[in-house]
C-alpha positions, 0 to 999 in steps of 0.5 A, a space after each residue: 485518497 492516495 499519495 502520488 509521485 510523478 517520475 520523469 526521465 529527463 533524457 526521454 522527456 527531451 527526446 519524446 513525450 514518453 518517459 512519464 510514469 504516475 505512481 499511485 500508492 494507495 494506503 495511509 493512516 489506516 494501514 499505519 494502524 494495521 502495521 504489526 497489529 497481527 503477526 499472522 496477517 497483512 491488512 490492506 484497506 483497499 475496498 473503499 479506495 477507488 479513486 486511483 481506479 477512476 483516474 486510471 480509467 479517465 486517463 487510460 493508464 495501465 495499472 501494475 500491481 506490486 507487493 513488498 514482502 517484509 515491509 510490515 516487519 521493519 518496525 514494531 508498534 505499540 498496540 493499544 488495547 481495544 477501547 483504550 484512550 490511545 486507540 480512541 485518540 488514533 481513530 479520532 485524529 484519523 477522522 479529523 485530519 486524515 493522519 494517525 499518530 502511531 507509536 513505533 520503534 525499531 532498533 538503535 544505532 549501537 544496539 538493537 533493542 530500541 530506537 528509530 532505525 528500521 529493524 534489519 529485515 529483507 524487503 522484496 518488491 514483486 511486480 505483477 503484469 500490467 492491467 491494460 486500461 482503456 481510456 474512458 472520459 467519464 467512467 461509470 460506477 460499474 466500470 470502476 467496480 469491475 476494474 477495481 475487482 480485477 486489480 484486487 484479484 491480481 494483487 491477491 494472485 501476486 501475493 499468493 504466487 510469491 508469498 511462499 518464496 519471499 514471504 511467510 506461509 503463516 502470514 495471510 493477506 487480508 484486503 478490507 
């Protein structure tokens, strides 16, 4: 599913019950395989990930679309050929353990040709308008699908709006 980070502001939490924010970051192994696989596309596997939508509905938590421009280009990746032993191994391990070993490289400490440090690329995070979510204890499939479609559309709109300024006009967002 998703990685979840619970942020807590201790000053606010002591004074009031407010100050908690749940941050869900959809993504993981499948996106790791997509990084730098195509220089003209950013591929997000989001269409089959709806657990975070269901949680937002159950708890009435607003969704805030965000996008990080430049993040896909801080590392280079060895791209296995289709059908190669490395590609089959990556797909098989993703199915078995939910994690894919990715062979990546960046720059070194004293040289910029090869190493494990990220390449020096600017990363700009843009934050969209919150999508208000009404609390529904047991959301139906239609309610989940409807909110998911709205979230995906807002994410696409956010990308389209800010890509000319912070991204690259030759790179498209592909949501799978």
